[in-house]
N, CA and C of each residue as an Amber inpcrd file, in Angstrom:
protein
   153
   2.6340000 -10.0990000  13.9960000   2.0250000  -9.0790000  13.1880000
   0.6820000  -8.6990000  13.7800000   0.4560000  -7.4220000  13.8680000
  -0.7570000  -6.9200000  14.4980000  -1.9350000  -6.9230000  13.5220000
  -1.6910000  -6.5640000  12.2700000  -2.7450000  -6.5820000  11.2660000
  -3.6230000  -5.3570000  11.2530000  -3.1230000  -4.2080000  11.6770000
  -3.9220000  -2.9990000  11.6560000  -3.5060000  -2.0770000  10.5110000
  -4.4610000  -1.3080000   9.9960000  -4.1500000  -0.3540000   8.9340000
  -3.3560000   0.7950000   9.5370000  -2.2250000   1.1390000   8.9170000
  -1.3930000   2.2180000   9.4400000  -1.4130000   3.4550000   8.5560000
  -1.7700000   3.3010000   7.2760000  -1.7480000   4.4550000   6.3880000
  -2.5010000   4.1340000   5.1070000  -3.2440000   5.1040000   4.5880000
  -3.8770000   4.9850000   3.2780000  -3.0590000   5.8250000   2.3210000
  -2.5250000   5.2130000   1.2680000  -1.6570000   5.9160000   0.3290000
  -2.4810000   6.6140000  -0.7560000  -3.4340000   5.9160000  -1.3420000
  -4.2730000   6.4670000  -2.4070000  -5.6420000   5.8570000  -2.2810000
  -6.6520000   6.6960000  -2.3800000  -8.0160000   6.2030000  -2.2880000
  -8.7860000   6.7310000  -3.4880000  -9.6390000   5.9140000  -4.0550000
 -10.4250000   6.3290000  -5.2020000 -10.0030000   5.5850000  -6.4470000
 -10.6290000   5.9320000  -7.5360000 -10.3920000   5.2340000  -8.8010000
  -9.3180000   5.9110000  -9.6300000  -8.6510000   5.1180000 -10.4500000
  -7.6800000   5.6100000 -11.4180000  -8.0980000   5.1150000 -12.7960000
  -7.6600000   5.8120000 -13.8290000  -7.9240000   5.3570000 -15.1850000
  -7.1070000   4.1080000 -15.4700000  -7.5100000   3.3420000 -16.4540000
  -6.7710000   2.1350000 -16.8250000  -5.3670000   2.5020000 -17.2800000
  -4.3910000   1.6390000 -16.9810000  -3.0100000   1.8670000 -17.3960000
  -2.0530000   1.7540000 -16.2270000  -0.8210000   2.1540000 -16.4600000
   0.2200000   2.0950000 -15.4280000   0.2410000   3.3960000 -14.6370000
   0.4950000   3.2730000 -13.3450000   0.5460000   4.4390000 -12.4680000
   1.6870000   4.2780000 -11.4850000   2.2470000   5.3920000 -11.0600000
   3.2730000   5.4120000 -10.0290000   2.7780000   6.2940000  -8.8930000
   2.8350000   5.7680000  -7.6770000   2.4170000   6.5320000  -6.5100000
   3.5760000   6.5220000  -5.5300000   4.0130000   7.7110000  -5.1210000
   5.1180000   7.8080000  -4.1720000   4.6080000   7.5480000  -2.7660000
   5.4120000   6.8380000  -1.9950000   5.0630000   6.4830000  -0.6250000
   6.0200000   7.1690000   0.3280000   5.4920000   8.0490000   1.1690000
   6.2900000   8.7060000   2.2070000   6.0680000   7.9350000   3.4970000
   7.0830000   7.2680000   3.9690000   6.9140000   6.4090000   5.1470000
   6.5980000   7.1900000   6.4020000   6.8080000   8.4950000   6.3780000
   6.4660000   9.3260000   7.5320000   7.1200000   8.8230000   8.7930000
   6.3220000   8.5270000   9.7960000   6.8440000   8.0920000  11.0960000
   6.6940000   6.5890000  11.3050000   6.5610000   5.8320000  10.2240000
   6.4620000   4.3690000  10.3620000   7.7850000   3.8110000  10.8810000
   7.6910000   2.8810000  11.7800000   8.8800000   2.2190000  12.3130000
   9.4580000   1.2710000  11.2780000  10.7270000   0.9350000  11.4320000
  11.3350000  -0.0830000  10.5850000  10.5950000  -1.3920000  10.7740000
  10.4730000  -2.1590000   9.6980000   9.8100000  -3.4570000   9.8110000
   9.2050000  -3.8920000   8.4970000   8.3800000  -4.9120000   8.5700000
   7.7250000  -5.4990000   7.4060000   6.2800000  -4.9920000   7.3660000
   5.8630000  -4.5280000   6.2000000   4.5060000  -4.0310000   5.9960000
   3.9180000  -4.6950000   4.7600000   2.6050000  -4.7340000   4.6920000
   1.9030000  -5.2790000   3.5380000   1.1000000  -4.1730000   2.8820000
   1.2000000  -4.0840000   1.5520000   0.4450000  -3.1170000   0.7720000
  -0.6130000  -3.8840000   0.0020000  -1.8680000  -3.4610000   0.1200000
  -2.9610000  -4.1040000  -0.6190000  -3.5000000  -3.1480000  -1.6650000
  -3.7340000  -3.6810000  -2.8490000  -4.2840000  -2.9030000  -3.9600000
  -5.4800000  -3.6510000  -4.5180000  -6.5350000  -2.9350000  -4.8240000
  -7.7340000  -3.5590000  -5.3650000  -7.9540000  -3.0620000  -6.7820000
  -8.1920000  -3.9990000  -7.7020000  -8.5030000  -3.6820000  -9.1020000
  -9.7100000  -4.5240000  -9.4920000 -10.8570000  -3.8760000  -9.6290000
 -12.0790000  -4.6250000  -9.9130000 -12.3980000  -5.5380000  -8.7470000
 -12.5580000  -6.8250000  -9.0200000 -12.8230000  -7.8030000  -7.9670000
 -11.5550000  -8.4610000  -7.4370000 -10.3900000  -8.0390000  -7.9260000
  -9.1120000  -8.6360000  -7.5290000  -8.4250000  -7.7800000  -6.4730000
  -7.8150000  -8.4470000  -5.4990000  -7.0210000  -7.7610000  -4.4770000
  -5.6030000  -8.3130000  -4.5390000  -4.6440000  -7.4100000  -4.6740000
  -3.2260000  -7.7850000  -4.7530000  -2.5370000  -7.3130000  -3.4720000
  -1.7390000  -8.1820000  -2.8690000  -1.0300000  -7.8410000  -1.6470000
   0.4570000  -8.0790000  -1.8620000   1.2560000  -7.0800000  -1.5030000
   2.7080000  -7.1610000  -1.6130000   3.3350000  -6.8530000  -0.2590000
   4.4260000  -7.5190000   0.0390000   5.1610000  -7.2970000   1.2770000
   6.3070000  -6.3380000   0.9890000   6.4940000  -5.3150000   1.8500000
   7.6240000  -4.4050000   1.7100000   8.3640000  -4.3410000   3.0440000
   9.6400000  -4.0080000   2.9720000  10.4330000  -3.8010000   4.1800000
  10.8030000  -2.3310000   4.2600000  10.6140000  -1.7330000   5.4260000
  10.9650000  -0.3480000   5.6630000  12.1390000  -0.3430000   6.6280000
  13.2290000   0.3330000   6.2210000  14.3770000   0.4450000   7.1290000
  15.0680000   1.7510000   6.9250000
């Protein structure tokens, strides 16, 4: 894993509550990617597979 940022999906603040953000993989190659989300002082990281 290289560990470089490949795409920013959403930047900025959102109101409290549930949100859905669509992800267009664009020209990303097939493989495993990590999505990081920050809420306050917490950072959540999820692994996704693109194929």
